[in-house]
C-alpha positions in Angstrom: 35.3 19.0 23.5 32.8 21.5 22.6 33.3 20.6 18.7 32.6 16.8 19.3 29.5 17.8 21.3 28.2 19.9 18.5 29.0 17.2 16.2 27.2 14.8 18.1 24.0 16.9 18.6 24.0 17.7 14.5 24.1 13.9 14.0 21.3 13.4 16.4 19.0 16.5 14.9 19.7 14.9 11.2 18.6 11.2 12.6 15.5 13.0 14.2 15.0 14.8 10.7 15.2 11.6 8.9 12.8 9.7 11.2 10.5 12.3 10.9 10.4 12.4 7.3 10.2 8.5 7.2 7.3 8.8 9.4 5.2 11.1 7.5 6.2 8.8 4.3 4.9 5.6 5.9 1.8 7.5 7.4 0.9 8.8 3.8 1.6 5.4 2.4 -0.7 3.6 4.6 -3.4 6.4 4.3 -3.1 5.5 0.5 -3.3 1.9 1.3 -6.5 2.3 3.4 -8.4 4.2 0.9 -7.3 1.7 -1.9 -8.6 -1.0 0.3 -11.8 0.8 1.4 -12.7 1.5 -2.3 -12.1 -2.1 -3.5 -14.2 -3.3 -0.7 -17.1 -1.2 -1.7 -16.8 -2.0 -4.9 -16.8 -5.9 -4.5 -19.7 -5.5 -2.0 -21.6 -3.4 -5.0 -20.6 -6.5 -7.2 -21.8 -9.1 -5.1 -25.1 -7.6 -4.5 -25.4 -7.2 -8.2 -24.7 -10.7 -8.5 -27.2 -11.7 -6.1 -29.9 -9.7 -7.6 -29.4 -11.3 -11.1 -29.1 -14.6 -9.6 -32.5 -14.3 -8.0 -33.9 -13.2 -11.2 -32.6 -16.2 -13.3 -35.4 -19.1 -14.5 -32.8 -21.9 -15.4 -30.0 -23.7 -13.3 -27.8 -23.7 -16.5 -28.3 -19.6 -16.5 -27.3 -19.6 -12.8 -24.3 -21.7 -13.1 -23.3 -19.7 -16.3 -23.5 -16.2 -14.0 -21.9 -17.8 -10.9 -19.0 -19.1 -13.2 -18.7 -15.6 -14.7 -18.9 -13.7 -11.3 -16.2 -16.0 -9.9 -13.8 -15.4 -12.6 -14.4 -11.9 -12.5 -13.9 -11.6 -8.6 -10.6 -13.5 -9.2 -9.3 -11.4 -11.6 -10.4 -8.2 -9.6 -8.8 -9.9 -6.5 -5.6 -10.6 -8.4 -5.2 -6.8 -9.6 -6.0 -5.3 -6.4 -3.3 -7.5 -4.8 -0.8 -6.3 -7.3 -1.8 -2.8 -6.6 -1.5 -3.0 -3.1 1.8 -4.7 -3.3 2.9 -1.7 -5.5 1.6 0.8 -2.9 3.7 -1.1 -0.2 6.8 -0.8 -2.1 6.3 2.8 -2.7 5.8 3.3 0.9 9.1 1.5 1.8 10.8 3.4 -0.7 9.5 6.5 0.7 9.9 6.0 4.1 13.5 4.8 3.6 14.7 7.7 1.2 15.4 10.1 4.3 17.8 7.6 5.6 19.9 7.3 2.6 21.6 10.4 3.2 22.3 9.7 6.8 23.7 6.2 5.9 25.8 7.7 2.9 27.3 10.1 5.6 28.0 7.3 8.1 29.6 5.0 5.5 31.7 6.9 3.4 33.6 3.7 1.6 29.9 3.0 0.2 30.1 5.9 -2.3 
């Protein structure tokens, strides 16, 4: 009876350790995503402000349309690149958060080896 209690206690401790490691990995991943999003927001705002300054200084409609088209293309490309980067960060975070549970799952399912 005592051996079973110790075995259950050991499994419980391993699960708690895995959960804490997973939480730490998720926390680091979310922090990286927040920093990246904040940097992108600042960069995007600065680019938008610079665009407005350039737009105010133009003398012709043709130049204004050209500036606006270039800005829209650049903003779209930047958004797609940022979305890809954020997606990669989420993927890495999920992998890192799941990693502590791999050993626990492997122990629980011996046929999976």
